[in-house]
N, C-alpha and C positions, 0 to 999 in steps of 0.2 A: 575409554572411547566416548566421545561426545558427538552425537548426531544432530541434535536439535539446537538451532540458534534462536533468535528472537522471533522468527517467523518460519517455523518448520525446518525441514532438512534442505540444505541448499549447497550446490557446488558444481564443479566441472562434471558434465554428464558422462564423460568417457572413463572415469576412474571411480574407485570406492567413494561412497557407498552406492554408486549408480551402475556398478557392474551387475550382470544378470543374476548371479548367484546371491548376492547380497540383497538385491531388490526382491527376490522371491522370499527371502527370510524376513525382510521388512514387511511384506504383504501378509505373511503368516502371523507375524507378531502383532500387527495392527488388528487383524481379525480376532485373534485370541484375546486381545485386550479390550476391544470396543464392541464385540458382539459377533461371535463366529457363526451364529445360526440365523442371521438376519441380513437384509439387503444393505449393501454398501454402495453408495454412488461414487462414480469416478468421472471427473472432467479434466480437461487439459487446455493449455494454450497452444500456440501455433508452432512451437519449436520442433525441429526435425527429430529430436530424440524422444518426443512425447509419446509416440505410439509404442516404441520399444519398451519404455519404462512402464507404460500402462499394461502391456502384455505380460511383463515379468512380475509386476506386483500382483496381477490377477492370478497367476499360477499359485502364488503364496496364499492369497485370499481363499481360493477354492480348496486348496489343500487343507485349510483349517475349517472348512465347512461353510464359509460365507457365500453369499449370492451377490456377486457384483453386477451392477447395471451401469450403463455408459451414456453420458450426455454429450460426448464429443467436445468440440472447441466451444468453451463458454467462459464468461468472466468469472473470476474467483468468487465474488460475493454471491453469485447465484447458488453456490453450494450452501451458504448460510440460509438462504431463502428456502431451498428445497428440503433441508434437513430439520428445520425448526419445529415442524409439527410432529416429529418423532417417527415418521414413516421409515426412515433409514437409521440404522444404528450409528452411521458415520458417513462422512464424505471425504474423499481424497481428491485434492487438487494438484495436478502435475504442472507446476509453473515455477519459474524463478523470477517472477514479477518484472522489475525494471532491469534485471541483469542482461548481459549479452546472450546471444543464442547458444553459445557453447555450454553455458550453465543450464542447470535445471533444478527443480526442487519438488518437495512433497509437503503440501500443507494439509492439515487435518482439521475437520470440524466434527463436533459431537452431535448427538441426536437433537440438541436444542439450538443448533445453528451457531454455536460458539466455538472459538478456537480452543484447543486443549489446554488444560491446566498443566503446570510444570510437573506435577506429581504423576499425571497420566503419561506424559512424554517420557518420564523416567522409567515407568513400567515397560513401555515399548522398547526403550533402549536396553533395558536389562534382559528382555527376552531375545532381542537381536544378538546381543553379546553372547548369551548362553548358546544359541544355535550356531553362531560362528565358531565358538570354541569346540562345539561338538562336531564341527564340519558337516552340519546337517545338509542333506540334499532334499529339496522340497518335492520337485516333480520334473519330469521331462515331457509331460504331456502337453500338446498344443491345445490351447483353449480358444474357442470362438469369441470374438469381440464384436458386438454389433452396437453402434452408436445411434441413439434415438433422438431425432430433432425435436420431439415433443417437449423435452426439458427446456430447451432454449425458448420456445414459445411461451411456456409458463412464466419464465423470468421476464421476457419482454412485456407480457401482459401486466405483470406486477408493476413494472416501471411505468407503463402508460397510465395505470390507475392512480399513480401518485402525483400526476400533473393536475394542479388545481386551477390553472388558468382556463380561459375559453379555448384558445388554440394559438398556434404560432404562425398563422397565415400572414404572409407579407414580410416575414423576417428571414434573412439569410444568415445561416449559422455555419461557421467553418469548424470541422472536427478533424483532429489528427488521431487516428486509432492505433498508431505505432506498429502496424502490421501484426497486431496482437489479437487477443481473444474477443475483443469487442468490435472487430472490423465489420461484422454484419449487423449487430444489434444497434449500435449507436445511430448509423444512418437510417435504419429502418424505423426506429422509435421516433426520431425527430421528423422524418417525412410523414409518418402516421399522424403526427400532431400538426401538420400543415406547413412546416418550415421548408424553406429552400436550403438544401444541404450541399455544402462543398466538402466532399470527403477526401481526406488525404491519407496516404499510407494504409490502404485497405486491400493490398494484394500480397498477402503473406506467402513466402516461399520456403519457410522453415529456417531460414538463416537471417532474414532481415527484420526480425522482431526487435524493436527498440533501437534500430540502427540509425543513429543521428536523427531521431524523430520522437514524437510523443512527448510525455510529460517532462522528460529530462532535457528535451531540445525543443521548446515551444516557439522558438524564434521564427521558424518557417511558417507555422500556422499563424503567427502574429502578422507576418508580412502579407499573408493571404487575406486576413481580415481587412487590412487597409486597402489592398488591391481590389477586393470585391465590395468594399463599402458595406461590410457585413454588420449585423446587429451585435454579434459577439463571436467568440471562438472558444473551443474546448480542446485540450490535449490530454490524452489518457496514456497510462503506461501499459506494458505488455499484458498484464492480467486484469486491467481495468478496475483496480481498486483505488487508483490514485487519479486525481484531477487537478489540472492547472487551467485557470481561466484567463481569457484574453478579452479586454473590453473593446468597444467599438472604435477606439482610437488606435488600436494595435498595442496597447500597453499590457504587459504580462502581469497578471495578478496572482500572487502565490496564496498559500493557505491562510496566511494571517489576514489578508483582505477578506477572504471568504468567511472565515470564522467570525470576525468582528461584525461584518455587515449582516450576516445571516442570524447571528445571535440577537442583534437588535430587532430584526424583523420577527423572529420567533417570540421574543419578549412582547412585542406589540400585539401578537396573536395569542398571547397567554399560553404559549407552547414551549417556553424555556423552563423546564422543570427546576424548581428550587432556585431559579434565577442564577444558575451556575453554568459557566462555560469551562469545559475541561480541555486544557491544552498541554503543551510540553515545555521543557526548559528552553527550547529553541524559539519560543514565541517572542516576537519583536517587542521592544519596550513601547513602541507606538501603539500596538494592540492593547497592552496593559493599561496605558493611559486613557485610551478611548473607552475601554470597558469601565474604568473607574469613573469617568464622566457620566456614563450611562447607568451607573449604579448596578452593574452586572458583576457578580463575583467570579474571579478567575482562580481555578485550581490547576497547578502544574504537575505533570507526571514525567517520568523518564521518557526518552524518545522511543517510539515504537507503538503501533496501534493497539497492541495487546495491553500495554501499560495504560494507554488512554482509556481503554474499555474497563480495565480493573478500577481505575479512578472513578469512572462514571458510575459503576455499580456501587462503589463505596460511598460516594457522595450523592447518589440518587440523582444524577444529572442525565438529561436527555440529549445533549448535544456536545460534541467535542471533536478534536482532530489535531492535525499537525500542519506545520508550515509547509511540509513537503507535498501536501495534497491529499492525505488520508482524512476523511471526514466520516464521523459516525452519527447517524440520526437514530438513536437507540430505540425510540418508540416505533420506528418503522422497520428497521433491520439492525440486528446486533453486530454489525461488522462494517468496515469501510467499503463504500461503493461509489465509484466515480460517476457512473451513469445516473444513479439515484440522486447524488449530490447535484449534478447538472440540472436534473429535472426539477428539483426543489428550488434551486436558484432561479430558474426560468419562471417558475410559479411566482416567486417573490417579485421578480422584475415586472411581470404582468400585473400583479396585484398593486404594486406601487406606481406603475406606469413610469418607470425610470429606466434610463440606460444603465449599463453595467458600471460605467465610470461614475455616474451620479450615485448609484447605490453603494458603491465601494469607497466613496470619498470620506468615509467616517473615520479613517485613521491616517495619520502622517507617520510613516515609518522612519526609524533611525537607520542610517546606513549599516549594512552588515557585510563583513568579509568572511567567506567560507573557503578554507583550504582543505583538500583531501590528499592524504599521502598514503601510498601503498606501503605496507609494512609486512615483515615476514612473521612477526609474532605480536601478541598483544600483552605487553608488559603493563601491569597496573600503573596508572599515571602517578599515583602517590609514591611509587618506587623509582621515579625518575627525578632525582634531586635537582639537577641543572634545569630541567624543564619547569619544575614546581617553583624554583626561585625566580625564573624568568616570568612566569605567569603572575606571581605575586607583585613583581616590580611593575608590570604593565597595568595590573589592576589598580595599583596605587596611582599610576600616572593618569589613568582614565577617571579616577575618583568616582563621582556619582553620575558621570556623563557617559557611561558605557560599561561593558562587561566582557569577560573572556570565558569561553566554554570549550574545554578539550575533552574529547571522548573517542571511543572506538565505534565503528559501525557494528551493528549486531548481526549483519548478514554477510559482510565481506571483510577482508583483511585491510581495512582502511582506518587511518587515524584522521579524525575530523577536528579541525580547529576553527571555531567561530569567534569573531571579535565584533563587537557592536559599539558604535560611538557616533559622535556628531561629525567628525572629520573623516570622509571616505578614504583619503590618501593615507592618513595616519593609521587607520585600523587595518588597511591592507598590508602595510609594512609590518605592523605588529603581528598579524596572523602569519605572514610568511616567516618571520623570525622564529616564532614559537614552533611552527611546523617543521622547519629545517633542523632546529636544535633537538626537538623531540625525536624526529626520525633517526638522527645520528645516534642519539642516546639509546634508543630502543634497539638498534642493530648491534650496539656494543655491550648490551646487557645480557647476561646469562639467566636463563629461567630454570 
């Protein structure tokens, strides 16, 4: 039984392990592993299943002697902020991030505000498996859940304090909150800093989180930026740990632009520790070339913010992130935070007196084609001979002017094929060919 993926437990909220009995067991196992006699913070996003999952986890926590406290709907990174001083033995975040509403998840932070190590997740899994085999029944008692808004205020004040500009007066900023956990915080913080805010998708109904909006669908926000002649725009995902930027011309700027431009600004402020930018294998060649020109060292990790964080600790870097929009400013907060990232970028724009397009003009990206294919199982790529042969052939064709990356999603049953090169039409054809052959070979392979 494997519960944890690259970012906690995630899946369809109506089936195992999100059935009530298993959730109680998971709560009990978390408390016994992470501190059953201390406070554990629980927050959630706006999915309709969140309250039920919170209630069932709470039964398990209490049965093991823990004292849960509830923050209500809050961005995932707020859990890192609130636990990093050791006041809580852990934080539980009920969210499936950018997934559709029918999914949900359980993310865990330790008492230092960090996501759990694999070894700790394995201990929790072992306990869950043991209790399931014993057919353990935790409790039938109904437990009162009272969510306290003070936790959200603490987080919002933290974000406000990290803005280093004078104010945002006279600047119109478009924000797409994905009907998710930042639907209150983002407009509040920006208005508090003096901005005129055009807020999109801030009416969650439990089912519309990430629905054709937010960080995965920034086109609507981009059109609003142009329509409103805005200073810039920001699109967040459902739990607000991811950010996609939109410049004043309505151009969508992904994580590569953010990482390159902010790394240069941080270096100019002597805040880029050890002159290292930590990114992933998905980073565009254009980013790598720009950093080479600026004499900034780039270290690549596997895809996933936890791997970025591991690399940052290993190489003593203070800044890193992913093309997808996860950014970690480790000296401020040891996890990805979309709102914090937006505030630091706005600080940089105010400091340099530049528009976003000017600020992010530091890189010229190679075209990339990305194909996602739903698969029923995850056969190791190296055990797909036809696919491997095809990849090698295309790599030879691209030579030094591109690359091929084939991997599985860490959170969903998806095969991801990324091809990069100078010819957009060519790389799209290559990506489609590899994705189609791999998908067929995967389905015909026995595991």
